[in-house]
PDB file of N, CA, C and O in Angstrom:
ATOM      1  N   UNK A   1     -18.438 -51.444  20.515  1.00  0.00           N
ATOM      2  CA  UNK A   1     -19.614 -51.621  21.374  1.00  0.00           C
ATOM      3  C   UNK A   1     -19.844 -53.120  21.591  1.00  0.00           C
ATOM      4  O   UNK A   1     -20.271 -53.476  22.689  1.00  0.00           O
ATOM      5  N   UNK A   2     -19.606 -54.001  20.668  1.00  0.00           N
ATOM      6  CA  UNK A   2     -19.903 -55.403  20.919  1.00  0.00           C
ATOM      7  C   UNK A   2     -19.015 -55.934  21.962  1.00  0.00           C
ATOM      8  O   UNK A   2     -19.420 -56.732  22.807  1.00  0.00           O
ATOM      9  N   UNK A   3     -17.727 -55.472  21.908  1.00  0.00           N
ATOM     10  CA  UNK A   3     -16.749 -55.935  22.894  1.00  0.00           C
ATOM     11  C   UNK A   3     -17.198 -55.568  24.287  1.00  0.00           C
ATOM     12  O   UNK A   3     -17.174 -56.393  25.200  1.00  0.00           O
ATOM     13  N   UNK A   4     -17.583 -54.399  24.437  1.00  0.00           N
ATOM     14  CA  UNK A   4     -18.111 -53.811  25.656  1.00  0.00           C
ATOM     15  C   UNK A   4     -19.297 -54.628  26.251  1.00  0.00           C
ATOM     16  O   UNK A   4     -19.366 -54.841  27.462  1.00  0.00           O
ATOM     17  N   UNK A   5     -20.150 -55.040  25.440  1.00  0.00           N
ATOM     18  CA  UNK A   5     -21.331 -55.822  25.762  1.00  0.00           C
ATOM     19  C   UNK A   5     -20.864 -57.240  26.290  1.00  0.00           C
ATOM     20  O   UNK A   5     -21.328 -57.782  27.293  1.00  0.00           O
ATOM     21  N   UNK A   6     -19.842 -57.782  25.438  1.00  0.00           N
ATOM     22  CA  UNK A   6     -19.465 -59.106  25.864  1.00  0.00           C
ATOM     23  C   UNK A   6     -18.722 -58.983  27.055  1.00  0.00           C
ATOM     24  O   UNK A   6     -18.884 -59.914  27.843  1.00  0.00           O
ATOM     25  N   UNK A   7     -17.904 -58.033  27.421  1.00  0.00           N
ATOM     26  CA  UNK A   7     -17.212 -57.871  28.674  1.00  0.00           C
ATOM     27  C   UNK A   7     -18.140 -57.731  29.828  1.00  0.00           C
ATOM     28  O   UNK A   7     -17.850 -58.259  30.901  1.00  0.00           O
ATOM     29  N   UNK A   8     -19.319 -57.001  29.662  1.00  0.00           N
ATOM     30  CA  UNK A   8     -20.163 -56.851  30.717  1.00  0.00           C
ATOM     31  C   UNK A   8     -20.850 -58.237  31.016  1.00  0.00           C
ATOM     32  O   UNK A   8     -21.065 -58.540  32.189  1.00  0.00           O
ATOM     33  N   UNK A   9     -21.186 -59.052  30.034  1.00  0.00           N
ATOM     34  CA  UNK A   9     -21.715 -60.383  30.249  1.00  0.00           C
ATOM     35  C   UNK A   9     -20.660 -61.181  31.000  1.00  0.00           C
ATOM     36  O   UNK A   9     -20.979 -61.840  31.990  1.00  0.00           O
ATOM     37  N   UNK A  10     -19.469 -61.138  30.570  1.00  0.00           N
ATOM     38  CA  UNK A  10     -18.463 -62.025  31.213  1.00  0.00           C
ATOM     39  C   UNK A  10     -18.259 -61.519  32.650  1.00  0.00           C
ATOM     40  O   UNK A  10     -18.160 -62.379  33.526  1.00  0.00           O
ATOM     41  N   UNK A  11     -18.183 -60.190  33.000  1.00  0.00           N
ATOM     42  CA  UNK A  11     -18.054 -59.747  34.339  1.00  0.00           C
ATOM     43  C   UNK A  11     -19.238 -60.206  35.090  1.00  0.00           C
ATOM     44  O   UNK A  11     -19.050 -60.601  36.241  1.00  0.00           O
ATOM     45  N   UNK A  12     -20.488 -60.209  34.577  1.00  0.00           N
ATOM     46  CA  UNK A  12     -21.592 -60.597  35.368  1.00  0.00           C
ATOM     47  C   UNK A  12     -21.505 -62.132  35.606  1.00  0.00           C
ATOM     48  O   UNK A  12     -21.862 -62.574  36.698  1.00  0.00           O
ATOM     49  N   UNK A  13     -21.110 -62.850  34.766  1.00  0.00           N
ATOM     50  CA  UNK A  13     -20.983 -64.288  34.888  1.00  0.00           C
ATOM     51  C   UNK A  13     -20.038 -64.625  35.980  1.00  0.00           C
ATOM     52  O   UNK A  13     -20.361 -65.421  36.861  1.00  0.00           O
ATOM     53  N   UNK A  14     -18.881 -64.043  35.949  1.00  0.00           N
ATOM     54  CA  UNK A  14     -17.769 -64.145  36.936  1.00  0.00           C
ATOM     55  C   UNK A  14     -18.392 -63.807  38.407  1.00  0.00           C
ATOM     56  O   UNK A  14     -18.170 -64.534  39.375  1.00  0.00           O
ATOM     57  N   UNK A  15     -19.153 -62.690  38.472  1.00  0.00           N
ATOM     58  CA  UNK A  15     -19.692 -62.358  39.702  1.00  0.00           C
ATOM     59  C   UNK A  15     -20.640 -63.341  40.291  1.00  0.00           C
ATOM     60  O   UNK A  15     -20.695 -63.555  41.502  1.00  0.00           O
ATOM     61  N   UNK A  16     -21.385 -63.934  39.405  1.00  0.00           N
ATOM     62  CA  UNK A  16     -22.444 -64.882  39.853  1.00  0.00           C
ATOM     63  C   UNK A  16     -21.796 -66.260  40.263  1.00  0.00           C
ATOM     64  O   UNK A  16     -22.527 -67.192  40.599  1.00  0.00           O
ATOM     65  N   UNK A  17     -20.410 -66.388  40.236  1.00  0.00           N
ATOM     66  CA  UNK A  17     -19.826 -67.658  40.732  1.00  0.00           C
ATOM     67  C   UNK A  17     -19.881 -68.717  39.741  1.00  0.00           C
ATOM     68  O   UNK A  17     -19.658 -69.859  40.143  1.00  0.00           O
ATOM     69  N   UNK A  18     -20.148 -68.528  38.483  1.00  0.00           N
ATOM     70  CA  UNK A  18     -20.192 -69.630  37.506  1.00  0.00           C
ATOM     71  C   UNK A  18     -18.989 -70.283  37.335  1.00  0.00           C
ATOM     72  O   UNK A  18     -17.957 -69.612  37.367  1.00  0.00           O
ATOM     73  N   UNK A  19     -18.933 -71.632  37.136  1.00  0.00           N
ATOM     74  CA  UNK A  19     -17.712 -72.367  37.001  1.00  0.00           C
ATOM     75  C   UNK A  19     -16.874 -71.988  35.703  1.00  0.00           C
ATOM     76  O   UNK A  19     -17.441 -71.743  34.638  1.00  0.00           O
ATOM     77  N   UNK A  20     -15.787 -71.962  35.818  1.00  0.00           N
ATOM     78  CA  UNK A  20     -14.942 -71.646  34.665  1.00  0.00           C
ATOM     79  C   UNK A  20     -14.917 -72.933  33.704  1.00  0.00           C
ATOM     80  O   UNK A  20     -15.003 -74.080  34.142  1.00  0.00           O
ATOM     81  N   UNK A  21     -14.794 -72.624  32.396  1.00  0.00           N
ATOM     82  CA  UNK A  21     -14.818 -73.843  31.404  1.00  0.00           C
ATOM     83  C   UNK A  21     -13.565 -74.574  31.518  1.00  0.00           C
ATOM     84  O   UNK A  21     -12.572 -73.971  31.924  1.00  0.00           O
ATOM     85  N   UNK A  22     -13.497 -75.821  31.202  1.00  0.00           N
ATOM     86  CA  UNK A  22     -12.312 -76.561  31.334  1.00  0.00           C
ATOM     87  C   UNK A  22     -11.230 -76.074  30.290  1.00  0.00           C
ATOM     88  O   UNK A  22     -11.596 -75.526  29.250  1.00  0.00           O
ATOM     89  N   UNK A  23     -10.019 -76.259  30.548  1.00  0.00           N
ATOM     90  CA  UNK A  23      -8.948 -75.911  29.484  1.00  0.00           C
ATOM     91  C   UNK A  23      -8.449 -77.159  28.976  1.00  0.00           C
ATOM     92  O   UNK A  23      -8.174 -78.067  29.760  1.00  0.00           O
ATOM     93  N   UNK A  24      -8.308 -77.285  27.742  1.00  0.00           N
ATOM     94  CA  UNK A  24      -7.676 -78.379  26.941  1.00  0.00           C
ATOM     95  C   UNK A  24      -6.156 -78.137  26.880  1.00  0.00           C
ATOM     96  O   UNK A  24      -5.679 -77.329  26.083  1.00  0.00           O
ATOM     97  N   UNK A  25      -5.386 -78.870  27.760  1.00  0.00           N
ATOM     98  CA  UNK A  25      -3.981 -78.613  27.685  1.00  0.00           C
ATOM     99  C   UNK A  25      -3.293 -79.745  27.062  1.00  0.00           C
ATOM    100  O   UNK A  25      -2.110 -79.892  27.370  1.00  0.00           O
ATOM    101  N   UNK A  26      -3.782 -80.511  26.302  1.00  0.00           N
ATOM    102  CA  UNK A  26      -3.064 -81.647  25.599  1.00  0.00           C
ATOM    103  C   UNK A  26      -2.330 -81.028  24.397  1.00  0.00           C
ATOM    104  O   UNK A  26      -2.757 -80.030  23.817  1.00  0.00           O
ATOM    105  N   UNK A  27      -1.195 -81.676  24.054  1.00  0.00           N
ATOM    106  CA  UNK A  27      -0.232 -81.410  22.999  1.00  0.00           C
ATOM    107  C   UNK A  27      -0.606 -82.505  21.972  1.00  0.00           C
ATOM    108  O   UNK A  27      -0.638 -83.701  22.260  1.00  0.00           O
ATOM    109  N   UNK A  28      -0.878 -82.015  20.787  1.00  0.00           N
ATOM    110  CA  UNK A  28      -1.064 -82.813  19.620  1.00  0.00           C
ATOM    111  C   UNK A  28       0.308 -83.014  18.876  1.00  0.00           C
ATOM    112  O   UNK A  28       0.705 -82.172  18.070  1.00  0.00           O
ATOM    113  N   UNK A  29       0.983 -84.095  19.152  1.00  0.00           N
ATOM    114  CA  UNK A  29       2.386 -84.348  18.618  1.00  0.00           C
ATOM    115  C   UNK A  29       2.332 -84.503  17.159  1.00  0.00           C
ATOM    116  O   UNK A  29       3.316 -84.167  16.499  1.00  0.00           O
ATOM    117  N   UNK A  30       1.301 -84.970  16.595  1.00  0.00           N
ATOM    118  CA  UNK A  30       1.274 -85.066  15.125  1.00  0.00           C
ATOM    119  C   UNK A  30       1.380 -83.721  14.436  1.00  0.00           C
ATOM    120  O   UNK A  30       2.069 -83.590  13.425  1.00  0.00           O
ATOM    121  N   UNK A  31       0.687 -82.698  14.991  1.00  0.00           N
ATOM    122  CA  UNK A  31       0.710 -81.297  14.388  1.00  0.00           C
ATOM    123  C   UNK A  31       1.974 -80.690  14.648  1.00  0.00           C
ATOM    124  O   UNK A  31       2.461 -80.021  13.736  1.00  0.00           O
ATOM    125  N   UNK A  32       2.622 -80.804  15.768  1.00  0.00           N
ATOM    126  CA  UNK A  32       3.940 -80.424  16.038  1.00  0.00           C
ATOM    127  C   UNK A  32       4.958 -81.055  15.149  1.00  0.00           C
ATOM    128  O   UNK A  32       5.830 -80.382  14.600  1.00  0.00           O
ATOM    129  N   UNK A  33       4.844 -82.383  15.003  1.00  0.00           N
ATOM    130  CA  UNK A  33       5.657 -83.003  14.188  1.00  0.00           C
ATOM    131  C   UNK A  33       5.712 -82.420  12.721  1.00  0.00           C
ATOM    132  O   UNK A  33       6.780 -82.276  12.127  1.00  0.00           O
ATOM    133  N   UNK A  34       4.550 -82.112  12.209  1.00  0.00           N
ATOM    134  CA  UNK A  34       4.353 -81.577  10.852  1.00  0.00           C
ATOM    135  C   UNK A  34       5.029 -80.169  10.828  1.00  0.00           C
ATOM    136  O   UNK A  34       5.703 -79.823   9.859  1.00  0.00           O
ATOM    137  N   UNK A  35       4.843 -79.393  11.872  1.00  0.00           N
ATOM    138  CA  UNK A  35       5.410 -78.100  11.903  1.00  0.00           C
ATOM    139  C   UNK A  35       6.945 -78.236  11.995  1.00  0.00           C
ATOM    140  O   UNK A  35       7.705 -77.507  11.357  1.00  0.00           O
ATOM    141  N   UNK A  36       7.304 -79.099  12.729  1.00  0.00           N
ATOM    142  CA  UNK A  36       8.879 -79.178  12.818  1.00  0.00           C
ATOM    143  C   UNK A  36       9.522 -79.616  11.491  1.00  0.00           C
ATOM    144  O   UNK A  36      10.572 -79.127  11.074  1.00  0.00           O
ATOM    145  N   UNK A  37       8.823 -80.568  10.860  1.00  0.00           N
ATOM    146  CA  UNK A  37       9.281 -81.085   9.564  1.00  0.00           C
ATOM    147  C   UNK A  37       9.235 -79.998   8.486  1.00  0.00           C
ATOM    148  O   UNK A  37      10.080 -79.978   7.591  1.00  0.00           O
ATOM    149  N   UNK A  38       8.291 -79.130   8.564  1.00  0.00           N
ATOM    150  CA  UNK A  38       8.036 -78.021   7.566  1.00  0.00           C
ATOM    151  C   UNK A  38       9.194 -77.017   7.652  1.00  0.00           C
ATOM    152  O   UNK A  38       9.808 -76.598   6.670  1.00  0.00           O
ATOM    153  N   UNK A  39       9.443 -76.654   9.003  1.00  0.00           N
ATOM    154  CA  UNK A  39      10.483 -75.665   9.450  1.00  0.00           C
ATOM    155  C   UNK A  39      11.930 -76.208   9.010  1.00  0.00           C
ATOM    156  O   UNK A  39      12.754 -75.461   8.482  1.00  0.00           O
ATOM    157  N   UNK A  40      12.159 -77.483   9.253  1.00  0.00           N
ATOM    158  CA  UNK A  40      13.472 -78.011   8.813  1.00  0.00           C
ATOM    159  C   UNK A  40      13.631 -78.002   7.375  1.00  0.00           C
ATOM    160  O   UNK A  40      14.642 -77.535   6.852  1.00  0.00           O
ATOM    161  N   UNK A  41      12.571 -78.551   6.644  1.00  0.00           N
ATOM    162  CA  UNK A  41      12.545 -78.515   5.188  1.00  0.00           C
ATOM    163  C   UNK A  41      12.713 -77.135   4.607  1.00  0.00           C
ATOM    164  O   UNK A  41      13.504 -76.911   3.690  1.00  0.00           O
ATOM    165  N   UNK A  42      11.971 -76.240   5.147  1.00  0.00           N
ATOM    166  CA  UNK A  42      12.073 -74.725   4.697  1.00  0.00           C
ATOM    167  C   UNK A  42      13.561 -74.229   4.857  1.00  0.00           C
ATOM    168  O   UNK A  42      14.149 -73.579   3.993  1.00  0.00           O
ATOM    169  N   UNK A  43      14.092 -74.609   6.054  1.00  0.00           N
ATOM    170  CA  UNK A  43      15.445 -74.159   6.378  1.00  0.00           C
ATOM    171  C   UNK A  43      16.508 -74.588   5.189  1.00  0.00           C
ATOM    172  O   UNK A  43      17.336 -73.832   4.681  1.00  0.00           O
ATOM    173  N   UNK A  44      16.303 -75.905   4.881  1.00  0.00           N
ATOM    174  CA  UNK A  44      17.320 -76.304   3.829  1.00  0.00           C
ATOM    175  C   UNK A  44      16.871 -75.863   2.523  1.00  0.00           C
ATOM    176  O   UNK A  44      17.724 -75.536   1.698  1.00  0.00           O
ATOM    177  N   UNK A  45      15.684 -75.814   2.241  1.00  0.00           N
ATOM    178  CA  UNK A  45      15.317 -75.300   0.744  1.00  0.00           C
ATOM    179  C   UNK A  45      15.579 -73.924   0.540  1.00  0.00           C
ATOM    180  O   UNK A  45      16.062 -73.557  -0.532  1.00  0.00           O
ATOM    181  N   UNK A  46      15.286 -73.028   1.547  1.00  0.00           N
ATOM    182  CA  UNK A  46      15.357 -71.636   1.431  1.00  0.00           C
ATOM    183  C   UNK A  46      16.704 -71.082   1.974  1.00  0.00           C
ATOM    184  O   UNK A  46      16.988 -69.886   1.902  1.00  0.00           O
ATOM    185  N   UNK A  47      17.503 -72.008   2.513  1.00  0.00           N
ATOM    186  CA  UNK A  47      18.846 -71.545   3.046  1.00  0.00           C
ATOM    187  C   UNK A  47      18.647 -70.463   4.119  1.00  0.00           C
ATOM    188  O   UNK A  47      19.258 -69.394   4.108  1.00  0.00           O
ATOM    189  N   UNK A  48      17.708 -70.839   5.085  1.00  0.00           N
ATOM    190  CA  UNK A  48      17.329 -69.919   6.198  1.00  0.00           C
ATOM    191  C   UNK A  48      17.630 -70.672   7.555  1.00  0.00           C
ATOM    192  O   UNK A  48      16.757 -71.390   8.042  1.00  0.00           O
ATOM    193  N   UNK A  49      18.869 -70.513   8.176  1.00  0.00           N
ATOM    194  CA  UNK A  49      19.214 -71.338   9.301  1.00  0.00           C
ATOM    195  C   UNK A  49      18.274 -70.944  10.518  1.00  0.00           C
ATOM    196  O   UNK A  49      18.102 -71.742  11.440  1.00  0.00           O
ATOM    197  N   UNK A  50      17.723 -69.807  10.500  1.00  0.00           N
ATOM    198  CA  UNK A  50      16.817 -69.445  11.542  1.00  0.00           C
ATOM    199  C   UNK A  50      15.619 -70.272  11.647  1.00  0.00           C
ATOM    200  O   UNK A  50      15.043 -70.381  12.730  1.00  0.00           O
ATOM    201  N   UNK A  51      15.196 -70.876  10.567  1.00  0.00           N
ATOM    202  CA  UNK A  51      13.999 -71.795  10.498  1.00  0.00           C
ATOM    203  C   UNK A  51      14.500 -73.182  11.140  1.00  0.00           C
ATOM    204  O   UNK A  51      13.700 -73.897  11.742  1.00  0.00           O
ATOM    205  N   UNK A  52      15.673 -73.490  11.009  1.00  0.00           N
ATOM    206  CA  UNK A  52      16.150 -74.759  11.654  1.00  0.00           C
ATOM    207  C   UNK A  52      16.250 -74.536  13.178  1.00  0.00           C
ATOM    208  O   UNK A  52      15.856 -75.396  13.965  1.00  0.00           O
ATOM    209  N   UNK A  53      16.798 -73.338  13.588  1.00  0.00           N
ATOM    210  CA  UNK A  53      16.756 -73.029  15.034  1.00  0.00           C
ATOM    211  C   UNK A  53      15.328 -73.170  15.618  1.00  0.00           C
ATOM    212  O   UNK A  53      15.140 -73.753  16.686  1.00  0.00           O
ATOM    213  N   UNK A  54      14.236 -72.569  14.824  1.00  0.00           N
ATOM    214  CA  UNK A  54      12.921 -72.635  15.281  1.00  0.00           C
ATOM    215  C   UNK A  54      12.338 -74.265  15.386  1.00  0.00           C
ATOM    216  O   UNK A  54      11.691 -74.693  16.341  1.00  0.00           O
ATOM    217  N   UNK A  55      12.672 -74.940  14.349  1.00  0.00           N
ATOM    218  CA  UNK A  55      12.434 -76.432  14.382  1.00  0.00           C
ATOM    219  C   UNK A  55      12.985 -77.022  15.621  1.00  0.00           C
ATOM    220  O   UNK A  55      12.271 -77.738  16.323  1.00  0.00           O
ATOM    221  N   UNK A  56      14.273 -76.753  15.948  1.00  0.00           N
ATOM    222  CA  UNK A  56      14.897 -77.376  17.081  1.00  0.00           C
ATOM    223  C   UNK A  56      14.234 -77.039  18.425  1.00  0.00           C
ATOM    224  O   UNK A  56      14.063 -77.865  19.322  1.00  0.00           O
ATOM    225  N   UNK A  57      13.869 -75.712  18.478  1.00  0.00           N
ATOM    226  CA  UNK A  57      13.235 -75.122  19.751  1.00  0.00           C
ATOM    227  C   UNK A  57      11.894 -75.945  19.842  1.00  0.00           C
ATOM    228  O   UNK A  57      11.591 -76.530  20.882  1.00  0.00           O
ATOM    229  N   UNK A  58      11.119 -75.968  18.738  1.00  0.00           N
ATOM    230  CA  UNK A  58       9.818 -76.789  18.904  1.00  0.00           C
ATOM    231  C   UNK A  58      10.040 -78.235  19.280  1.00  0.00           C
ATOM    232  O   UNK A  58       9.329 -78.801  20.111  1.00  0.00           O
ATOM    233  N   UNK A  59      11.078 -78.840  18.627  1.00  0.00           N
ATOM    234  CA  UNK A  59      11.251 -80.253  19.035  1.00  0.00           C
ATOM    235  C   UNK A  59      11.614 -80.378  20.516  1.00  0.00           C
ATOM    236  O   UNK A  59      11.101 -81.262  21.204  1.00  0.00           O
ATOM    237  N   UNK A  60      12.521 -79.474  21.029  1.00  0.00           N
ATOM    238  CA  UNK A  60      12.860 -79.536  22.416  1.00  0.00           C
ATOM    239  C   UNK A  60      11.685 -79.247  23.301  1.00  0.00           C
ATOM    240  O   UNK A  60      11.647 -79.815  24.393  1.00  0.00           O
ATOM    241  N   UNK A  61      10.745 -78.447  22.963  1.00  0.00           N
ATOM    242  CA  UNK A  61       9.548 -78.134  23.786  1.00  0.00           C
ATOM    243  C   UNK A  61       8.778 -79.280  23.840  1.00  0.00           C
ATOM    244  O   UNK A  61       8.366 -79.679  24.929  1.00  0.00           O
ATOM    245  N   UNK A  62       8.502 -79.927  22.700  1.00  0.00           N
ATOM    246  CA  UNK A  62       7.696 -81.210  22.679  1.00  0.00           C
ATOM    247  C   UNK A  62       8.382 -82.414  23.486  1.00  0.00           C
ATOM    248  O   UNK A  62       7.709 -83.213  24.138  1.00  0.00           O
ATOM    249  N   UNK A  63       9.762 -82.473  23.389  1.00  0.00           N
ATOM    250  CA  UNK A  63      10.454 -83.452  24.177  1.00  0.00           C
ATOM    251  C   UNK A  63      10.329 -83.177  25.621  1.00  0.00           C
ATOM    252  O   UNK A  63      10.308 -84.131  26.399  1.00  0.00           O
ATOM    253  N   UNK A  64      10.246 -81.966  26.055  1.00  0.00           N
ATOM    254  CA  UNK A  64      10.202 -81.585  27.328  1.00  0.00           C
ATOM    255  C   UNK A  64       8.960 -81.813  28.193  1.00  0.00           C
ATOM    256  O   UNK A  64       8.946 -81.640  29.412  1.00  0.00           O
ATOM    257  N   UNK A  65       7.866 -82.236  27.417  1.00  0.00           N
ATOM    258  CA  UNK A  65       6.698 -82.382  28.061  1.00  0.00           C
ATOM    259  C   UNK A  65       6.574 -83.698  28.765  1.00  0.00           C
ATOM    260  O   UNK A  65       5.552 -83.966  29.397  1.00  0.00           O
TER     261      UNK A  65
END
């Protein structure tokens, strides 16, 4: 019921032509660096090569920005 009420308010706001809120599209490299480090450390410690693959994908994504 709460979701339906919120959806009705959202629809009404959109119909009234209200401005959309700004989107924060910045990338915090420090947090990404921590995640990449954690994934690579976990890959070595737990002998899970798929974690290293995830770390590499994350690093590539950050470098492509």
